[in-house]
A tleap script that builds the chain and sets N, CA, C and O, in Angstrom:
source leaprc.protein.ff14SB
mol = sequence {
  NMET ILE VAL TYR THR VAL LYS GLN THR ASP
  HIE ALA ASN TRP VAL VAL ARG ARG MET GLY
  ALA THR LEU CYS GLY ASP MET GLU ARG GLU
  LEU ALA MET GLN GLN ALA ARG ASP LEU ALA
  ARG ASP GLU HIE LEU ARG SER GLY GLN PRO
  THR CYS VAL GLU ILE ARG ASP ALA GLY SER
  VAL SER ASN LEU GLY ARG PHE SER ARG GLU
  THR GLN PRO THR ALA PRO ARG TYR GLY ASP
  GLU ARG ALA CYS GLU SER ARG PHE LEU ARG
  TRP GLN CTRP
}
set mol.1.N position { 8.540 -3.168 -11.586 }
set mol.1.CA position { 9.155 -2.020 -10.958 }
set mol.1.C position { 8.200 -1.486 -9.897 }
set mol.1.O position { 7.032 -1.217 -10.178 }
set mol.2.N position { 8.701 -1.339 -8.694 }
set mol.2.CA position { 7.931 -0.778 -7.590 }
set mol.2.C position { 8.306 0.693 -7.478 }
set mol.2.O position { 9.482 1.026 -7.329 }
set mol.3.N position { 7.312 1.574 -7.550 }
set mol.3.CA position { 7.568 3.017 -7.585 }
set mol.3.C position { 7.195 3.659 -6.251 }
set mol.3.O position { 6.079 3.497 -5.757 }
set mol.4.N position { 8.143 4.385 -5.684 }
set mol.4.CA position { 7.928 5.220 -4.508 }
set mol.4.C position { 7.903 6.662 -4.992 }
set mol.4.O position { 8.773 7.083 -5.754 }
set mol.5.N position { 6.900 7.421 -4.546 }
set mol.5.CA position { 6.731 8.795 -4.994 }
set mol.5.C position { 6.735 9.745 -3.807 }
set mol.5.O position { 6.089 9.488 -2.791 }
set mol.6.N position { 7.465 10.837 -3.943 }
set mol.6.CA position { 7.454 11.932 -2.964 }
set mol.6.C position { 6.590 13.020 -3.582 }
set mol.6.O position { 6.854 13.480 -4.693 }
set mol.7.N position { 5.542 13.434 -2.844 }
set mol.7.CA position { 4.566 14.358 -3.410 }
set mol.7.C position { 4.187 15.418 -2.384 }
set mol.7.O position { 4.050 15.132 -1.195 }
set mol.8.N position { 4.020 16.650 -2.866 }
set mol.8.CA position { 3.621 17.748 -1.994 }
set mol.8.C position { 2.106 17.755 -1.833 }
set mol.8.O position { 1.368 17.543 -2.796 }
set mol.9.N position { 1.650 17.999 -0.606 }
set mol.9.CA position { 0.218 18.067 -0.328 }
set mol.9.C position { -0.277 19.503 -0.495 }
set mol.9.O position { 0.513 20.416 -0.735 }
set mol.10.N position { -1.579 19.692 -0.368 }
set mol.10.CA position { -2.167 21.029 -0.447 }
set mol.10.C position { -1.721 21.918 0.702 }
set mol.10.O position { -1.801 23.143 0.603 }
set mol.11.N position { -1.255 21.324 1.781 }
set mol.11.CA position { -0.839 22.074 2.969 }
set mol.11.C position { 0.665 22.333 3.006 }
set mol.11.O position { 1.211 22.678 4.053 }
set mol.12.N position { 1.332 22.167 1.872 }
set mol.12.CA position { 2.763 22.435 1.705 }
set mol.12.C position { 3.658 21.429 2.424 }
set mol.12.O position { 4.867 21.645 2.511 }
set mol.13.N position { 3.105 20.350 2.934 }
set mol.13.CA position { 3.910 19.269 3.491 }
set mol.13.C position { 4.129 18.222 2.403 }
set mol.13.O position { 3.542 18.303 1.324 }
set mol.14.N position { 4.974 17.248 2.694 }
set mol.14.CA position { 5.301 16.222 1.714 }
set mol.14.C position { 4.927 14.847 2.245 }
set mol.14.O position { 4.999 14.597 3.449 }
set mol.15.N position { 4.523 13.949 1.336 }
set mol.15.CA position { 4.166 12.577 1.692 }
set mol.15.C position { 4.980 11.612 0.848 }
set mol.15.O position { 5.467 11.967 -0.225 }
set mol.16.N position { 5.124 10.381 1.344 }
set mol.16.CA position { 5.769 9.305 0.601 }
set mol.16.C position { 4.679 8.294 0.266 }
set mol.16.O position { 3.928 7.852 1.136 }
set mol.17.N position { 4.611 7.937 -1.018 }
set mol.17.CA position { 3.609 6.979 -1.478 }
set mol.17.C position { 4.307 5.798 -2.145 }
set mol.17.O position { 5.376 5.943 -2.738 }
set mol.18.N position { 3.687 4.638 -2.038 }
set mol.18.CA position { 4.182 3.428 -2.712 }
set mol.18.C position { 3.067 2.915 -3.588 }
set mol.18.O position { 2.027 2.482 -3.091 }
set mol.19.N position { 3.273 2.959 -4.879 }
set mol.19.CA position { 2.293 2.470 -5.844 }
set mol.19.C position { 0.912 3.078 -5.575 }
set mol.19.O position { -0.104 2.393 -5.689 }
set mol.20.N position { 0.881 4.364 -5.218 }
set mol.20.CA position { -0.372 5.084 -5.019 }
set mol.20.C position { -0.899 5.112 -3.599 }
set mol.20.O position { -1.807 5.889 -3.305 }
set mol.21.N position { -0.365 4.296 -2.709 }
set mol.21.CA position { -0.815 4.261 -1.319 }
set mol.21.C position { 0.123 5.096 -0.448 }
set mol.21.O position { 1.341 4.928 -0.513 }
set mol.22.N position { -0.433 5.994 0.366 }
set mol.22.CA position { 0.386 6.832 1.240 }
set mol.22.C position { 0.961 6.009 2.377 }
set mol.22.O position { 0.228 5.329 3.095 }
set mol.23.N position { 2.273 6.070 2.539 }
set mol.23.CA position { 2.967 5.345 3.609 }
set mol.23.C position { 3.234 6.233 4.807 }
set mol.23.O position { 3.061 5.804 5.948 }
set mol.24.N position { 3.655 7.466 4.564 }
set mol.24.CA position { 3.939 8.405 5.641 }
set mol.24.C position { 3.831 9.811 5.082 }
set mol.24.O position { 3.964 10.025 3.877 }
set mol.25.N position { 3.589 10.765 5.967 }
set mol.25.CA position { 3.392 12.120 5.480 }
set mol.25.C position { 3.690 13.165 6.517 }
set mol.25.O position { 4.237 12.887 7.584 }
set mol.26.N position { 3.309 14.401 6.168 }
set mol.26.CA position { 3.507 15.563 7.018 }
set mol.26.C position { 4.987 15.768 7.331 }
set mol.26.O position { 5.370 15.953 8.486 }
set mol.27.N position { 5.818 15.733 6.276 }
set mol.27.CA position { 7.268 15.861 6.432 }
set mol.27.C position { 7.787 17.017 5.594 }
set mol.27.O position { 7.104 17.497 4.689 }
set mol.28.N position { 8.996 17.460 5.902 }
set mol.28.CA position { 9.699 18.397 5.047 }
set mol.28.C position { 10.192 17.644 3.819 }
set mol.28.O position { 10.328 16.421 3.845 }
set mol.29.N position { 10.458 18.373 2.751 }
set mol.29.CA position { 10.822 17.758 1.470 }
set mol.29.C position { 12.045 16.837 1.584 }
set mol.29.O position { 12.004 15.696 1.123 }
set mol.30.N position { 13.118 17.320 2.189 }
set mol.30.CA position { 14.348 16.533 2.275 }
set mol.30.C position { 14.138 15.255 3.079 }
set mol.30.O position { 14.657 14.198 2.720 }
set mol.31.N position { 13.385 15.353 4.156 }
set mol.31.CA position { 13.105 14.172 4.968 }
set mol.31.C position { 12.257 13.161 4.190 }
set mol.31.O position { 12.495 11.956 4.275 }
set mol.32.N position { 11.283 13.645 3.443 }
set mol.32.CA position { 10.447 12.749 2.633 }
set mol.32.C position { 11.280 12.058 1.548 }
set mol.32.O position { 11.084 10.874 1.271 }
set mol.33.N position { 12.207 12.799 0.936 }
set mol.33.CA position { 13.074 12.197 -0.082 }
set mol.33.C position { 13.954 11.114 0.536 }
set mol.33.O position { 14.119 10.043 -0.048 }
set mol.34.N position { 14.514 11.382 1.700 }
set mol.34.CA position { 15.362 10.401 2.388 }
set mol.34.C position { 14.545 9.173 2.786 }
set mol.34.O position { 15.008 8.043 2.634 }
set mol.35.N position { 13.336 9.389 3.294 }
set mol.35.CA position { 12.475 8.275 3.696 }
set mol.35.C position { 12.123 7.399 2.496 }
set mol.35.O position { 12.164 6.172 2.591 }
set mol.36.N position { 11.778 8.018 1.373 }
set mol.36.CA position { 11.441 7.260 0.167 }
set mol.36.C position { 12.634 6.445 -0.309 }
set mol.36.O position { 12.484 5.282 -0.684 }
set mol.37.N position { 13.802 7.041 -0.294 }
set mol.37.CA position { 15.017 6.332 -0.696 }
set mol.37.C position { 15.277 5.130 0.205 }
set mol.37.O position { 15.575 4.037 -0.278 }
set mol.38.N position { 15.162 5.336 1.521 }
set mol.38.CA position { 15.399 4.244 2.466 }
set mol.38.C position { 14.387 3.111 2.285 }
set mol.38.O position { 14.754 1.937 2.317 }
set mol.39.N position { 13.120 3.464 2.097 }
set mol.39.CA position { 12.085 2.446 1.885 }
set mol.39.C position { 12.332 1.665 0.596 }
set mol.39.O position { 12.194 0.442 0.568 }
set mol.40.N position { 12.700 2.383 -0.477 }
set mol.40.CA position { 12.964 1.722 -1.756 }
set mol.40.C position { 14.163 0.786 -1.650 }
set mol.40.O position { 14.124 -0.336 -2.154 }
set mol.41.N position { 15.225 1.246 -0.996 }
set mol.41.CA position { 16.410 0.405 -0.819 }
set mol.41.C position { 16.089 -0.839 -0.001 }
set mol.41.O position { 16.472 -1.948 -0.376 }
set mol.42.N position { 15.388 -0.659 1.117 }
set mol.42.CA position { 15.052 -1.796 1.968 }
set mol.42.C position { 14.187 -2.810 1.235 }
set mol.42.O position { 14.417 -4.015 1.335 }
set mol.43.N position { 13.187 -2.323 0.495 }
set mol.43.CA position { 12.340 -3.262 -0.250 }
set mol.43.C position { 13.134 -3.988 -1.323 }
set mol.43.O position { 12.944 -5.187 -1.530 }
set mol.44.N position { 14.014 -3.282 -2.000 }
set mol.44.CA position { 14.836 -3.928 -3.029 }
set mol.44.C position { 15.733 -5.006 -2.409 }
set mol.44.O position { 15.856 -6.104 -2.952 }
set mol.45.N position { 16.351 -4.692 -1.284 }
set mol.45.CA position { 17.233 -5.671 -0.642 }
set mol.45.C position { 16.459 -6.895 -0.142 }
set mol.45.O position { 16.961 -8.017 -0.205 }
set mol.46.N position { 15.236 -6.678 0.352 }
set mol.46.CA position { 14.414 -7.792 0.836 }
set mol.46.C position { 13.851 -8.646 -0.292 }
set mol.46.O position { 13.888 -9.875 -0.221 }
set mol.47.N position { 13.327 -7.998 -1.337 }
set mol.47.CA position { 12.589 -8.718 -2.372 }
set mol.47.C position { 13.401 -9.016 -3.628 }
set mol.47.O position { 13.084 -9.948 -4.368 }
set mol.48.N position { 14.443 -8.229 -3.869 }
set mol.48.CA position { 15.199 -8.381 -5.107 }
set mol.48.C position { 14.537 -7.701 -6.297 }
set mol.48.O position { 15.098 -7.685 -7.392 }
set mol.49.N position { 13.349 -7.141 -6.092 }
set mol.49.CA position { 12.635 -6.444 -7.162 }
set mol.49.C position { 13.230 -5.057 -7.382 }
set mol.49.O position { 13.657 -4.418 -6.421 }
set mol.50.N position { 13.268 -4.576 -8.624 }
set mol.50.CA position { 13.743 -3.214 -8.853 }
set mol.50.C position { 12.769 -2.205 -8.249 }
set mol.50.O position { 11.555 -2.382 -8.338 }
set mol.51.N position { 13.295 -1.156 -7.642 }
set mol.51.CA position { 12.482 -0.096 -7.065 }
set mol.51.C position { 12.945 1.246 -7.613 }
set mol.51.O position { 14.114 1.426 -7.953 }
set mol.52.N position { 12.013 2.178 -7.691 }
set mol.52.CA position { 12.268 3.488 -8.274 }
set mol.52.C position { 11.749 4.559 -7.330 }
set mol.52.O position { 10.734 4.360 -6.662 }
set mol.53.N position { 12.442 5.700 -7.269 }
set mol.53.CA position { 11.993 6.844 -6.472 }
set mol.53.C position { 11.838 8.036 -7.411 }
set mol.53.O position { 12.748 8.357 -8.175 }
set mol.54.N position { 10.676 8.689 -7.346 }
set mol.54.CA position { 10.429 9.879 -8.145 }
set mol.54.C position { 9.800 10.941 -7.257 }
set mol.54.O position { 9.266 10.640 -6.190 }
set mol.55.N position { 9.870 12.181 -7.708 }
set mol.55.CA position { 9.265 13.288 -6.976 }
set mol.55.C position { 8.285 13.990 -7.906 }
set mol.55.O position { 8.594 14.264 -9.066 }
set mol.56.N position { 7.106 14.275 -7.380 }
set mol.56.CA position { 6.081 15.015 -8.123 }
set mol.56.C position { 5.946 16.386 -7.485 }
set mol.56.O position { 5.671 16.514 -6.292 }
set mol.57.N position { 6.147 17.415 -8.316 }
set mol.57.CA position { 6.130 18.780 -7.802 }
set mol.57.C position { 5.580 19.718 -8.867 }
set mol.57.O position { 6.108 19.773 -9.978 }
set mol.58.N position { 4.541 20.444 -8.543 }
set mol.58.CA position { 3.967 21.484 -9.415 }
set mol.58.C position { 3.716 20.982 -10.837 }
set mol.58.O position { 4.091 21.642 -11.806 }
set mol.59.N position { 3.093 19.835 -10.958 }
set mol.59.CA position { 2.724 19.309 -12.261 }
set mol.59.C position { 3.824 18.592 -13.019 }
set mol.59.O position { 3.608 18.189 -14.162 }
set mol.60.N position { 4.987 18.420 -12.428 }
set mol.60.CA position { 6.073 17.714 -13.108 }
set mol.60.C position { 6.516 16.501 -12.295 }
set mol.60.O position { 6.292 16.424 -11.087 }
set mol.61.N position { 7.147 15.564 -12.984 }
set mol.61.CA position { 7.688 14.368 -12.340 }
set mol.61.C position { 9.174 14.312 -12.638 }
set mol.61.O position { 9.586 14.388 -13.796 }
set mol.62.N position { 9.981 14.178 -11.589 }
set mol.62.CA position { 11.429 14.066 -11.760 }
set mol.62.C position { 11.901 12.750 -11.167 }
set mol.62.O position { 11.502 12.365 -10.068 }
set mol.63.N position { 12.736 12.086 -11.897 }
set mol.63.CA position { 13.303 10.820 -11.451 }
set mol.63.C position { 14.439 11.087 -10.469 }
set mol.63.O position { 15.351 11.860 -10.762 }
set mol.64.N position { 14.382 10.445 -9.302 }
set mol.64.CA position { 15.472 10.562 -8.338 }
set mol.64.C position { 16.430 9.388 -8.425 }
set mol.64.O position { 17.582 9.508 -8.008 }
set mol.65.N position { 15.987 8.257 -8.953 }
set mol.65.CA position { 16.852 7.102 -9.124 }
set mol.65.C position { 16.134 5.796 -8.867 }
set mol.65.O position { 14.930 5.767 -8.610 }
set mol.66.N position { 16.900 4.704 -8.940 }
set mol.66.CA position { 16.314 3.390 -8.680 }
set mol.66.C position { 17.362 2.425 -8.176 }
set mol.66.O position { 18.564 2.651 -8.318 }
set mol.67.N position { 16.881 1.337 -7.582 }
set mol.67.CA position { 17.719 0.225 -7.160 }
set mol.67.C position { 17.410 -0.952 -8.073 }
set mol.67.O position { 16.248 -1.314 -8.259 }
set mol.68.N position { 18.451 -1.546 -8.641 }
set mol.68.CA position { 18.264 -2.681 -9.531 }
set mol.68.C position { 19.518 -3.537 -9.493 }
set mol.68.O position { 20.623 -3.013 -9.631 }
set mol.69.N position { 19.374 -4.821 -9.311 }
set mol.69.CA position { 20.541 -5.706 -9.204 }
set mol.69.C position { 21.228 -5.971 -10.527 }
set mol.69.O position { 22.420 -6.278 -10.549 }
set mol.70.N position { 20.510 -5.862 -11.623 }
set mol.70.CA position { 21.119 -6.209 -12.901 }
set mol.70.C position { 21.964 -5.092 -13.503 }
set mol.70.O position { 22.545 -5.277 -14.572 }
set mol.71.N position { 22.047 -3.935 -12.843 }
set mol.71.CA position { 22.821 -2.827 -13.386 }
set mol.71.C position { 23.753 -2.263 -12.326 }
set mol.71.O position { 23.564 -2.490 -11.131 }
set mol.72.N position { 24.743 -1.537 -12.768 }
set mol.72.CA position { 25.655 -0.851 -11.869 }
set mol.72.C position { 25.033 0.480 -11.471 }
set mol.72.O position { 24.284 1.061 -12.256 }
set mol.73.N position { 25.325 0.981 -10.264 }
set mol.73.CA position { 24.736 2.250 -9.847 }
set mol.73.C position { 25.287 3.429 -10.644 }
set mol.73.O position { 26.484 3.501 -10.923 }
set mol.74.N position { 24.393 4.354 -11.005 }
set mol.74.CA position { 24.795 5.592 -11.647 }
set mol.74.C position { 23.949 6.708 -11.072 }
set mol.74.O position { 22.835 6.473 -10.604 }
set mol.75.N position { 24.476 7.922 -11.105 }
set mol.75.CA position { 23.717 9.075 -10.624 }
set mol.75.C position { 22.723 9.497 -11.697 }
set mol.75.O position { 22.997 9.340 -12.887 }
set mol.76.N position { 21.564 10.035 -11.291 }
set mol.76.CA position { 20.625 10.563 -12.278 }
set mol.76.C position { 21.285 11.671 -13.095 }
set mol.76.O position { 22.086 12.446 -12.572 }
set mol.77.N position { 20.946 11.738 -14.362 }
set mol.77.CA position { 21.485 12.776 -15.237 }
set mol.77.C position { 20.706 14.067 -15.025 }
set mol.77.O position { 19.492 14.039 -14.824 }
set mol.78.N position { 21.400 15.190 -15.069 }
set mol.78.CA position { 20.756 16.488 -14.895 }
set mol.78.C position { 19.702 16.680 -15.981 }
set mol.78.O position { 19.978 16.488 -17.165 }
set mol.79.N position { 18.501 17.057 -15.573 }
set mol.79.CA position { 17.432 17.330 -16.523 }
set mol.79.C position { 16.739 16.100 -17.059 }
set mol.79.O position { 15.895 16.215 -17.947 }
set mol.80.N position { 17.066 14.923 -16.549 }
set mol.80.CA position { 16.446 13.690 -17.026 }
set mol.80.C position { 15.053 13.574 -16.427 }
set mol.80.O position { 14.909 13.344 -15.227 }
set mol.81.N position { 14.032 13.730 -17.254 }
set mol.81.CA position { 12.651 13.702 -16.777 }
set mol.81.C position { 12.008 12.323 -16.954 }
set mol.81.O position { 10.866 12.130 -16.537 }
set mol.82.N position { 12.697 11.381 -17.549 }
set mol.82.CA position { 12.115 10.054 -17.754 }
set mol.82.C position { 12.098 9.294 -16.437 }
set mol.82.O position { 13.139 9.077 -15.817 }
set mol.83.N position { 10.912 8.894 -16.022 }
set mol.83.CA position { 10.754 8.210 -14.728 }
set mol.83.C position { 11.492 6.879 -14.744 }
set mol.83.O position { 11.408 6.114 -15.705 }
set mol.84.N position { 12.203 6.624 -13.682 }
set mol.84.CA position { 12.831 5.325 -13.415 }
set mol.84.C position { 13.895 4.929 -14.419 }
set mol.84.O position { 14.097 3.736 -14.645 }
set mol.85.N position { 14.577 5.871 -15.023 }
set mol.85.CA position { 15.606 5.534 -15.997 }
set mol.85.C position { 17.000 5.429 -15.386 }
set mol.85.O position { 17.794 4.596 -15.821 }
set mol.86.N position { 17.313 6.248 -14.397 }
set mol.86.CA position { 18.648 6.208 -13.817 }
set mol.86.C position { 18.656 5.355 -12.559 }
set mol.86.O position { 17.601 4.991 -12.041 }
set mol.87.N position { 19.856 5.035 -12.066 }
set mol.87.CA position { 19.988 4.105 -10.955 }
set mol.87.C position { 20.877 4.693 -9.874 }
set mol.87.O position { 21.755 5.507 -10.159 }
set mol.88.N position { 20.645 4.275 -8.606 }
set mol.88.CA position { 21.534 4.715 -7.542 }
set mol.88.C position { 21.601 3.674 -6.442 }
set mol.88.O position { 20.657 2.912 -6.229 }
set mol.89.N position { 22.696 3.651 -5.767 }
set mol.89.CA position { 22.827 2.868 -4.553 }
set mol.89.C position { 23.214 3.782 -3.402 }
set mol.89.O position { 23.098 3.397 -2.239 }
set mol.90.N position { 23.663 4.968 -3.708 }
set mol.90.CA position { 23.900 6.012 -2.719 }
set mol.90.C position { 23.021 7.191 -3.076 }
set mol.90.O position { 22.760 7.453 -4.251 }
set mol.91.N position { 22.576 7.884 -2.081 }
set mol.91.CA position { 21.677 9.011 -2.325 }
set mol.91.C position { 22.425 10.132 -3.009 }
set mol.91.O position { 23.507 10.519 -2.569 }
set mol.92.N position { 21.859 10.659 -4.083 }
set mol.92.CA position { 22.468 11.750 -4.834 }
set mol.92.C position { 21.632 12.998 -4.618 }
set mol.92.O position { 20.455 13.009 -4.980 }
set mol.93.N position { 22.197 14.048 -4.039 }
set mol.93.CA position { 21.459 15.305 -3.839 }
set mol.93.C position { 21.667 16.209 -5.001 }
set mol.93.O position { 21.130 17.316 -5.026 }
savepdb mol mol.pdb
quit
């Protein structure tokens, strides 16, 4: 599973990270979430590997969804804090 993380910096901006490495930053939250989703989808389509998107905010981690070929897309469940458990093929706000 390849994990993309959206994380807030000390300067109140947001960054997108892939497996701990920063890919892009200095963005608003919504833009960072969209960028992470697009990167995860593109990597999944290219490699076939499952990808996951999560957001880290104020000491908590919330699962935004994942791309996986072996499952059907579903929206994340409200309050689901387990990383990489739900799936999506369309962005769920």
